[in-house]
TORDRENKOL-590381 format. One record per residue: residue in three letters; z, y, x of N, C-alpha, C in turn. Coordinates in nm, 3 decimals, always signed. Atoms other than C-alpha are relative to their C-alpha. Example, Ala and Ser with C-alpha at 12.3 -4.5 7.8 and 13.67 -1.06 7.14 Angstrom:
REM residues 2
   loro      n_pz      n_py      n_px     ca_pz     ca_py     ca_px      c_pz      c_py      c_px
    ALA    +0.000    -0.119    +0.089    +0.780    -0.450    +1.230    +0.000    +0.120    +0.090
    SER    -0.006    -0.119    -0.082    +0.714    -0.106    +1.367    +0.073    +0.109    -0.077
This chain:
REM residues 207
   loro      n_pz      n_py      n_px     ca_pz     ca_py     ca_px      c_pz      c_py      c_px
    UNK    +0.069    +0.063    -0.112    +6.408    -0.710    -2.397    -0.097    -0.104    -0.055
    UNK    +0.102    +0.091    +0.051    +6.083    -0.896    -2.463    -0.100    -0.028    +0.112
    UNK    +0.108    +0.025    -0.094    +5.782    -1.041    -2.286    -0.094    +0.120    +0.003
    UNK    +0.088    -0.115    -0.018    +5.525    -0.794    -2.156    -0.138    -0.022    -0.060
    UNK    +0.128    +0.029    +0.065    +5.248    -0.940    -2.371    +0.028    -0.061    -0.135
    UNK    -0.008    +0.066    +0.130    +5.184    -1.065    -2.722    -0.069    -0.135    +0.008
    UNK    +0.061    +0.132    -0.002    +5.095    -1.423    -2.796    +0.073    -0.094    +0.095
    UNK    -0.061    +0.105    -0.082    +5.166    -1.735    -2.593    -0.089    -0.033    +0.119
    UNK    +0.070    +0.037    -0.123    +5.064    -1.796    -2.232    +0.093    -0.082    +0.086
    UNK    -0.086    +0.091    -0.077    +5.189    -2.063    -1.991    +0.066    +0.070    +0.118
    UNK    -0.064    -0.042    -0.125    +5.438    -2.001    -1.713    -0.066    -0.078    +0.112
    UNK    +0.068    +0.065    -0.112    +5.251    -2.073    -1.390    +0.088    -0.010    +0.124
    UNK    -0.101    +0.014    -0.106    +5.542    -2.016    -1.152    +0.132    +0.058    -0.050
    UNK    -0.130    -0.042    +0.051    +5.908    -1.998    -1.248    +0.076    +0.087    +0.099
    UNK    -0.092    -0.078    -0.083    +6.175    -1.766    -1.118    +0.078    -0.094    +0.093
    UNK    -0.087    +0.073    -0.092    +6.360    -1.890    -0.808    -0.067    -0.107    +0.082
    UNK    +0.070    +0.099    -0.082    +6.092    -2.120    -0.663    +0.005    +0.044    +0.146
    UNK    -0.010    -0.032    -0.142    +6.148    -2.135    -0.287    -0.135    -0.021    +0.069
    UNK    +0.130    +0.007    -0.067    +5.839    -2.061    -0.077    +0.003    +0.100    +0.116
    UNK    +0.002    -0.095    -0.113    +5.788    -1.906    +0.270    -0.074    +0.130    -0.033
    UNK    +0.073    -0.120    +0.039    +5.553    -1.659    +0.099    +0.094    +0.109    -0.051
    UNK    -0.096    -0.096    +0.054    +5.866    -1.495    -0.047    +0.112    +0.030    +0.100
    UNK    -0.102    -0.016    -0.104    +6.048    -1.456    +0.284    +0.064    +0.139    -0.002
    UNK    -0.058    -0.135    +0.009    +6.104    -1.086    +0.210    +0.103    +0.012    -0.111
    UNK    -0.093    -0.003    +0.112    +6.318    -1.177    -0.091    +0.119    -0.092    +0.028
    UNK    -0.120    +0.082    -0.026    +6.671    -1.326    -0.103    -0.027    -0.149    -0.016
    UNK    +0.016    +0.144    +0.006    +6.664    -1.697    -0.023    -0.144    -0.047    -0.001
    UNK    +0.144    +0.031    +0.007    +6.282    -1.687    +0.003    -0.038    -0.054    -0.137
    UNK    +0.024    +0.046    +0.136    +6.283    -1.730    -0.374    -0.095    +0.093    -0.075
    UNK    +0.090    -0.077    +0.086    +6.018    -1.618    -0.621    +0.084    +0.094    -0.085
    UNK    -0.090    -0.094    +0.066    +6.171    -1.297    -0.761    -0.032    +0.030    -0.146
    UNK    +0.037    -0.026    +0.138    +5.997    -1.303    -1.097    -0.053    -0.125    -0.066
    UNK    +0.064    +0.109    +0.073    +5.813    -1.517    -1.349    -0.149    +0.030    -0.012
    UNK    +0.145    -0.017    +0.011    +5.436    -1.568    -1.341    -0.051    -0.063    -0.129
    UNK    +0.062    +0.048    +0.124    +5.236    -1.607    -1.662    -0.151    -0.002    +0.017
    UNK    +0.144    +0.016    -0.017    +4.877    -1.730    -1.678    -0.081    +0.081    -0.099
    UNK    +0.077    -0.089    +0.087    +4.714    -1.430    -1.844    -0.139    +0.023    +0.057
    UNK    +0.134    -0.037    -0.046    +4.336    -1.382    -1.822    -0.006    +0.149    +0.032
    UNK    +0.020    -0.142    -0.031    +4.216    -1.053    -1.673    -0.025    +0.080    -0.128
    UNK    +0.016    -0.096    +0.110    +4.234    -0.759    -1.916    +0.071    -0.041    -0.129
    UNK    -0.088    +0.026    +0.115    +4.497    -0.909    -2.146    +0.089    +0.124    -0.020
    UNK    -0.083    -0.119    +0.023    +4.679    -0.613    -2.312    +0.147    -0.028    +0.035
    UNK    -0.140    +0.009    -0.039    +5.027    -0.555    -2.168    +0.080    +0.108    -0.071
    UNK    -0.089    -0.095    +0.068    +5.322    -0.384    -2.335    +0.130    +0.012    +0.080
    UNK    -0.128    -0.022    -0.067    +5.654    -0.246    -2.216    +0.099    -0.109    -0.042
    UNK    -0.097    +0.105    +0.030    +5.904    -0.531    -2.189    +0.135    +0.052    -0.040
    UNK    -0.121    -0.068    +0.045    +6.183    -0.281    -2.250    -0.028    +0.149    +0.000
    UNK    +0.016    -0.144    +0.000    +6.221    +0.088    -2.318    +0.058    +0.061    +0.127
    UNK    -0.055    -0.066    -0.117    +6.285    +0.333    -2.035    -0.098    +0.099    +0.060
    UNK    +0.082    -0.098    -0.071    +6.132    +0.571    -1.782    -0.091    -0.070    +0.099
    UNK    +0.105    +0.070    -0.075    +5.811    +0.473    -1.605    -0.020    +0.060    +0.139
    UNK    +0.060    -0.036    -0.128    +5.707    +0.481    -1.241    -0.121    -0.090    +0.019
    UNK    +0.119    +0.083    -0.019    +5.355    +0.365    -1.158    -0.037    -0.005    +0.148
    UNK    +0.052    +0.019    -0.135    +5.203    +0.229    -0.837    -0.144    -0.046    -0.017
    UNK    +0.142    +0.026    +0.030    +4.828    +0.256    -0.885    -0.072    -0.030    +0.131
    UNK    +0.050    +0.036    -0.133    +4.736    +0.074    -0.565    -0.148    -0.036    -0.002
    UNK    +0.142    +0.032    -0.015    +4.384    +0.022    -0.437    -0.025    -0.147    -0.033
    UNK    +0.023    +0.140    +0.039    +4.252    -0.294    -0.608    -0.071    -0.082    +0.106
    UNK    +0.070    +0.072    -0.106    +4.052    -0.382    -0.297    +0.090    -0.042    +0.115
    UNK    -0.097    +0.041    -0.101    +4.365    -0.423    -0.087    +0.078    -0.119    -0.055
    UNK    -0.053    +0.123    +0.059    +4.474    -0.781    -0.145    +0.134    -0.040    +0.064
    UNK    -0.137    +0.028    -0.045    +4.838    -0.754    -0.038    +0.097    +0.058    -0.101
    UNK    -0.104    -0.056    +0.085    +5.161    -0.694    -0.224    -0.021    -0.023    -0.148
    UNK    -0.009    +0.015    +0.145    +5.200    -0.639    -0.596    -0.120    +0.056    -0.075
    UNK    +0.114    -0.059    +0.067    +4.872    -0.464    -0.667    +0.043    +0.116    -0.089
    UNK    -0.035    -0.107    +0.095    +4.876    -0.219    -0.956    +0.126    -0.041    -0.075
    UNK    -0.134    +0.039    +0.049    +5.234    -0.208    -1.084    +0.060    +0.111    -0.086
    UNK    -0.078    -0.091    +0.084    +5.439    -0.047    -1.361    +0.146    -0.041    +0.009
    UNK    -0.144    +0.024    -0.006    +5.815    -0.015    -1.315    +0.066    +0.082    -0.111
    UNK    -0.073    -0.068    +0.107    +6.036    +0.070    -1.615    +0.149    -0.009    +0.032
    UNK    -0.143    -0.006    -0.033    +6.395    +0.181    -1.553    +0.079    +0.046    -0.122
    UNK    -0.092    -0.040    +0.106    +6.674    +0.195    -1.810    +0.141    -0.037    +0.043
    UNK    -0.135    +0.027    -0.046    +7.031    +0.231    -1.692    +0.000    -0.080    +0.129
    UNK    -0.007    +0.082    -0.121    +7.106    -0.046    -1.442    -0.108    -0.107    +0.006
    UNK    +0.105    +0.101    +0.008    +6.793    -0.244    -1.531    -0.135    +0.057    +0.044
    UNK    +0.138    -0.033    -0.036    +6.442    -0.240    -1.383    -0.091    -0.114    -0.044
    UNK    +0.100    +0.099    +0.040    +6.139    -0.418    -1.526    -0.128    +0.031    +0.076
    UNK    +0.117    -0.021    -0.085    +5.841    -0.464    -1.291    -0.115    -0.090    -0.045
    UNK    +0.118    +0.071    +0.048    +5.496    -0.563    -1.420    -0.110    +0.019    +0.104
    UNK    +0.083    -0.008    -0.121    +5.257    -0.647    -1.135    -0.137    -0.066    -0.016
    UNK    +0.137    +0.053    -0.008    +4.895    -0.737    -1.046    -0.087    +0.046    -0.115
    UNK    +0.074    -0.051    +0.114    +4.762    -0.521    -1.329    -0.142    +0.044    +0.039
    UNK    +0.137    -0.046    -0.020    +4.395    -0.433    -1.367    -0.014    +0.148    -0.035
    UNK    +0.005    -0.140    +0.044    +4.454    -0.102    -1.546    +0.137    +0.045    -0.046
    UNK    -0.128    -0.059    +0.040    +4.755    +0.126    -1.597    -0.028    +0.114    -0.098
    UNK    +0.025    -0.100    +0.104    +4.766    +0.337    -1.915    +0.120    +0.092    -0.025
    UNK    -0.115    -0.089    +0.011    +5.098    +0.517    -1.862    +0.012    +0.080    +0.130
    UNK    -0.015    -0.087    -0.115    +5.215    +0.783    -1.615    +0.145    +0.000    +0.048
    UNK    -0.134    -0.012    -0.055    +5.512    +0.824    -1.384    +0.075    +0.112    -0.072
    UNK    -0.082    -0.097    +0.072    +5.796    +1.007    -1.560    -0.007    -0.013    -0.150
    UNK    +0.015    +0.019    +0.144    +5.677    +0.898    -1.904    +0.110    -0.091    -0.053
    UNK    -0.096    +0.087    +0.067    +5.930    +0.748    -2.144    -0.075    -0.090    -0.097
    UNK    +0.066    +0.096    +0.089    +5.814    +0.431    -2.321    +0.103    -0.072    -0.083
    UNK    -0.085    +0.083    +0.084    +5.958    +0.226    -2.600    -0.042    -0.146    +0.014
    UNK    +0.031    +0.142    -0.010    +5.976    -0.151    -2.604    -0.118    -0.035    -0.089
    UNK    +0.118    +0.040    +0.076    +5.641    -0.297    -2.713    -0.115    +0.097    +0.008
    UNK    +0.107    -0.100    -0.013    +5.439    +0.016    -2.628    -0.103    -0.045    +0.102
    UNK    +0.107    +0.039    -0.092    +5.101    -0.044    -2.461    +0.015    +0.071    +0.134
    UNK    -0.011    -0.059    -0.134    +5.111    +0.010    -2.084    -0.124    -0.025    +0.087
    UNK    +0.119    +0.026    -0.080    +4.779    -0.131    -1.960    -0.055    -0.139    -0.021
    UNK    +0.065    +0.131    +0.010    +4.586    -0.450    -1.890    +0.037    -0.086    +0.121
    UNK    -0.030    +0.094    -0.109    +4.667    -0.759    -1.683    -0.120    -0.013    +0.092
    UNK    +0.110    +0.012    -0.094    +4.461    -0.840    -1.377    +0.023    -0.102    +0.108
    UNK    -0.004    +0.092    -0.114    +4.436    -1.001    -1.037    +0.006    +0.081    +0.130
    UNK    -0.002    -0.089    -0.115    +4.511    -0.715    -0.798    +0.116    -0.035    +0.093
    UNK    -0.104    +0.027    -0.098    +4.721    -0.730    -0.482    -0.009    -0.141    +0.055
    UNK    -0.005    +0.136    -0.054    +4.831    -1.060    -0.324    +0.009    -0.097    -0.117
    UNK    +0.008    +0.082    +0.121    +4.721    -1.300    -0.596    -0.103    -0.110    +0.020
    UNK    +0.091    +0.114    -0.015    +4.564    -1.645    -0.600    -0.087    -0.019    -0.122
    UNK    +0.078    +0.010    +0.122    +4.419    -1.591    -0.947    +0.059    +0.091    -0.106
    UNK    -0.050    -0.090    +0.104    +4.453    -1.384    -1.265    +0.135    -0.046    -0.055
    UNK    -0.131    +0.032    +0.058    +4.816    -1.372    -1.380    +0.082    +0.128    -0.009
    UNK    -0.099    -0.107    +0.007    +5.106    -1.147    -1.468    +0.126    -0.045    +0.073
    UNK    -0.129    +0.023    -0.066    +5.406    -1.132    -1.236    +0.097    +0.099    -0.063
    UNK    -0.095    -0.083    +0.077    +5.701    -1.001    -1.440    +0.140    -0.018    +0.058
    UNK    -0.132    +0.006    -0.063    +6.037    -0.914    -1.283    +0.103    +0.077    -0.080
    UNK    -0.113    -0.072    +0.056    +6.378    -0.809    -1.406    +0.109    +0.009    +0.107
    UNK    -0.112    -0.020    -0.090    +6.644    -0.657    -1.183    +0.114    +0.065    -0.079
    UNK    -0.120    -0.059    +0.060    +6.999    -0.582    -1.300    +0.095    +0.037    +0.114
    UNK    -0.084    -0.052    -0.107    +7.213    -0.367    -1.072    -0.057    -0.036    +0.137
    UNK    +0.066    +0.024    -0.127    +6.957    -0.420    -0.797    -0.019    -0.145    +0.036
    UNK    +0.012    +0.143    -0.028    +6.968    -0.800    -0.819    -0.109    -0.061    -0.088
    UNK    +0.101    +0.071    +0.078    +6.673    -1.016    -0.924    +0.067    -0.105    -0.089
    UNK    -0.054    +0.098    +0.094    +6.755    -1.221    -1.234    -0.115    -0.068    -0.072
    UNK    +0.101    +0.079    +0.070    +6.569    -1.481    -1.438    -0.037    +0.068    -0.131
    UNK    +0.045    -0.071    +0.120    +6.366    -1.288    -1.696    +0.007    -0.088    -0.124
    UNK    +0.005    +0.089    +0.116    +6.323    -1.590    -1.923    +0.136    -0.020    -0.066
    UNK    -0.135    +0.018    +0.054    +6.701    -1.618    -1.964    +0.052    +0.127    -0.065
    UNK    -0.045    -0.127    +0.054    +6.725    -1.254    -2.070    -0.090    +0.052    -0.111
    UNK    +0.088    -0.042    +0.108    +6.450    -1.240    -2.332    +0.069    -0.013    -0.134
    UNK    -0.059    +0.003    +0.135    +6.537    -1.172    -2.694    -0.111    -0.006    -0.103
    UNK    +0.113    +0.011    +0.092    +6.213    -1.274    -2.863    +0.048    -0.034    -0.140
    UNK    -0.031    +0.029    +0.139    +6.235    -1.270    -3.240    +0.125    +0.070    -0.050
    UNK    -0.119    -0.071    +0.043    +6.546    -1.052    -3.248    -0.016    +0.147    +0.038
    UNK    +0.021    -0.142    -0.025    +6.516    -0.677    -3.283    +0.122    +0.062    +0.065
    UNK    -0.107    -0.073    -0.066    +6.726    -0.420    -3.103    +0.023    +0.133    -0.069
    UNK    -0.029    -0.129    +0.065    +6.901    -0.110    -3.237    -0.052    +0.116    +0.085
    UNK    +0.030    -0.123    -0.072    +6.786    +0.239    -3.148    +0.131    +0.062    +0.046
    UNK    -0.123    -0.066    -0.046    +7.031    +0.467    -2.970    +0.071    +0.070    -0.115
    UNK    -0.063    -0.062    +0.117    +7.090    +0.655    -3.297    +0.073    -0.104    -0.083
    UNK    -0.067    +0.105    +0.077    +7.171    +0.327    -3.472    +0.127    -0.047    +0.071
    UNK    -0.122    +0.036    -0.074    +7.417    +0.238    -3.194    +0.109    +0.102    -0.029
    UNK    -0.097    -0.106    +0.026    +7.589    +0.575    -3.240    +0.054    -0.009    -0.142
    UNK    -0.042    +0.010    +0.140    +7.594    +0.536    -3.619    +0.094    -0.117    -0.023
    UNK    -0.084    +0.118    +0.019    +7.746    +0.188    -3.595    +0.137    +0.017    +0.066
    UNK    -0.130    -0.030    -0.061    +8.018    +0.299    -3.352    +0.084    +0.083    -0.096
    UNK    -0.073    -0.088    +0.092    +8.112    +0.571    -3.599    +0.038    -0.072    -0.128
    UNK    -0.025    +0.068    +0.128    +8.081    +0.353    -3.911    +0.113    -0.102    +0.010
    UNK    -0.101    +0.105    -0.015    +8.306    +0.082    -3.771    +0.126    +0.050    +0.068
    UNK    -0.122    -0.056    -0.054    +8.564    +0.320    -3.630    +0.028    -0.036    +0.143
    UNK    -0.019    +0.037    -0.140    +8.507    +0.211    -3.271    -0.019    +0.125    +0.085
    UNK    +0.006    -0.117    -0.084    +8.576    +0.480    -3.011    -0.078    -0.030    +0.128
    UNK    +0.074    +0.012    -0.124    +8.328    +0.524    -2.728    +0.074    +0.065    +0.116
    UNK    -0.062    -0.049    -0.123    +8.394    +0.655    -2.378    +0.018    +0.151    +0.004
    UNK    -0.006    -0.145    -0.007    +8.344    +1.025    -2.449    +0.126    +0.053    -0.067
    UNK    -0.125    -0.059    +0.050    +8.631    +1.260    -2.530    +0.002    +0.011    -0.152
    UNK    +0.006    -0.010    +0.146    +8.509    +1.305    -2.888    -0.010    -0.135    -0.069
    UNK    +0.004    +0.134    +0.057    +8.500    +0.929    -2.935    -0.137    -0.062    -0.010
    UNK    +0.136    +0.055    +0.005    +8.122    +0.892    -2.925    -0.026    -0.089    +0.122
    UNK    +0.038    +0.081    -0.116    +7.965    +0.626    -2.701    -0.069    +0.086    +0.105
    UNK    +0.064    -0.071    -0.109    +7.849    +0.748    -2.361    -0.148    -0.037    +0.006
    UNK    +0.142    +0.033    -0.018    +7.483    +0.752    -2.256    -0.013    -0.139    +0.059
    UNK    +0.002    +0.134    -0.059    +7.561    +0.442    -2.050    +0.014    -0.107    -0.108
    UNK    -0.016    +0.096    +0.109    +7.682    +0.261    -2.362    -0.123    -0.002    -0.091
    UNK    +0.120    -0.006    +0.084    +7.383    +0.381    -2.566    -0.115    -0.076    +0.066
    UNK    +0.107    +0.070    -0.072    +7.143    +0.256    -2.296    +0.022    -0.151    -0.004
    UNK    -0.033    +0.143    -0.005    +7.323    -0.079    -2.279    -0.033    -0.068    -0.133
    UNK    +0.015    +0.069    +0.128    +7.328    -0.162    -2.650    -0.140    +0.014    -0.059
    UNK    +0.134    -0.018    +0.056    +6.981    -0.024    -2.729    -0.105    -0.085    +0.072
    UNK    +0.092    +0.091    -0.067    +6.823    -0.271    -2.484    +0.046    -0.144    -0.014
    UNK    -0.047    +0.135    +0.028    +7.001    -0.575    -2.626    -0.008    -0.028    -0.149
    UNK    +0.014    +0.033    +0.142    +6.979    -0.763    -2.957    +0.115    +0.057    -0.083
    UNK    -0.104    -0.044    +0.092    +7.173    -0.649    -3.263    +0.127    -0.084    +0.014
    UNK    -0.116    +0.090    -0.005    +7.397    -0.954    -3.221    +0.099    +0.040    +0.108
    UNK    -0.089    -0.042    -0.108    +7.536    -0.820    -2.891    +0.086    +0.116    -0.047
    UNK    -0.074    -0.114    +0.051    +7.635    -0.493    -3.056    +0.107    -0.045    -0.098
    UNK    -0.096    +0.042    +0.102    +7.801    -0.670    -3.348    +0.115    -0.081    +0.058
    UNK    -0.108    +0.077    -0.062    +7.994    -0.915    -3.135    +0.100    +0.093    +0.068
    UNK    -0.089    -0.093    -0.069    +8.131    -0.629    -2.925    +0.076    +0.089    -0.097
    UNK    -0.071    -0.080    +0.100    +8.213    -0.418    -3.229    +0.116    -0.078    -0.059
    UNK    -0.107    +0.084    +0.056    +8.411    -0.707    -3.371    +0.112    -0.022    +0.102
    UNK    -0.100    +0.016    -0.104    +8.586    -0.758    -3.038    +0.084    +0.126    +0.015
    UNK    -0.070    -0.128    -0.014    +8.673    -0.388    -3.018    +0.092    +0.026    -0.119
    UNK    -0.072    -0.039    +0.121    +8.803    -0.374    -3.373    +0.014    -0.119    -0.094
    UNK    -0.018    +0.122    +0.079    +8.926    -0.706    -3.516    +0.044    +0.029    -0.142
    UNK    -0.054    -0.030    +0.133    +9.092    -0.537    -3.813    -0.109    +0.024    -0.103
    UNK    +0.109    -0.026    +0.095    +8.751    -0.457    -3.963    -0.081    -0.125    -0.030
    UNK    +0.082    +0.121    +0.012    +8.626    -0.819    -3.953    -0.029    -0.035    -0.146
    UNK    +0.021    +0.037    +0.140    +8.680    -0.897    -4.321    -0.087    +0.103    -0.071
    UNK    +0.080    -0.106    +0.062    +8.532    -0.562    -4.421    -0.146    -0.015    +0.038
    UNK    +0.137    +0.018    -0.045    +8.222    -0.628    -4.211    -0.067    -0.117    -0.070
    UNK    +0.057    +0.118    +0.064    +8.174    -0.969    -4.368    -0.045    +0.030    -0.142
    UNK    +0.033    -0.033    +0.139    +8.157    -0.804    -4.710    -0.114    +0.100    -0.011
    UNK    +0.106    -0.102    +0.005    +7.890    -0.549    -4.612    -0.131    -0.054    +0.055
    UNK    +0.137    +0.034    -0.038    +7.553    -0.561    -4.434    -0.016    -0.118    +0.094
    UNK    +0.028    +0.110    -0.093    +7.597    -0.813    -4.149    +0.004    -0.137    -0.068
    UNK    +0.001    +0.139    +0.045    +7.523    -1.178    -4.211    +0.064    -0.086    +0.108
    UNK    -0.064    +0.087    -0.097    +7.743    -1.439    -4.044    -0.093    -0.116    +0.031
    UNK    +0.086    +0.111    -0.041    +7.525    -1.677    -3.845    +0.084    -0.122    +0.033
    UNK    -0.072    +0.123    -0.029    +7.618    -2.035    -3.770    +0.080    +0.011    +0.130
    UNK    -0.066    -0.015    -0.129    +7.712    -1.930    -3.419    +0.122    +0.091    -0.009
    UNK    -0.109    -0.093    +0.014    +7.962    -1.681    -3.555    -0.039    +0.140    +0.041
    UNK    +0.049    -0.130    -0.041    +7.746    -1.391    -3.439    -0.045    +0.078    -0.124
    UNK    +0.039    -0.084    +0.112    +7.684    -1.100    -3.673    -0.130    +0.073    +0.030
    UNK    +0.133    -0.061    -0.017    +7.339    -0.960    -3.726    -0.039    +0.073    -0.128
    UNK    +0.043    -0.075    +0.116    +7.195    -0.695    -3.956    -0.109    -0.073    -0.074
    UNK    +0.106    +0.062    +0.080    +6.983    -0.827    -4.244    -0.132    +0.072    +0.021
């Protein structure tokens, strides 16, 4: 999980701000985070998953404007007010892949990016779920680590289920390692002697 752009831009409206303009959302709260991006700033996929696009008429100044929605398991990432969309509905994207350009379409008081994260259908604070600076394992790496550490997944043959693969491949390495250690405490000393590095927090992360 990462920001939908490279570089640094200011937050212009935080998640959860109460405003009558958001009366269609729970508690009339701002359901996402706004970033002050100039028009035509390159945007990237904030997480991997399957794309749905809403290529709305830019001359209609209501709603979310041009929007890309990425779905992975129980998570949805919504990137709104775009100027240009460079992906297609049904396409699978990887985290960091180019998806289009920021803009000022839809109901917008000025150029910005409105970025949302929903988990199990509930709006959550994107900023609290970012993992900037920490990479994430691929689904193959998740499978390999389950097997290497002798942890049994949900499937009959012991492999992790697709649900587990989706979960761990959209979270930092540290989440996978903490859970592996929780699942299999007997391998702790062995893990300390191999590839993971013990961080000050006690979390394990691949070098």
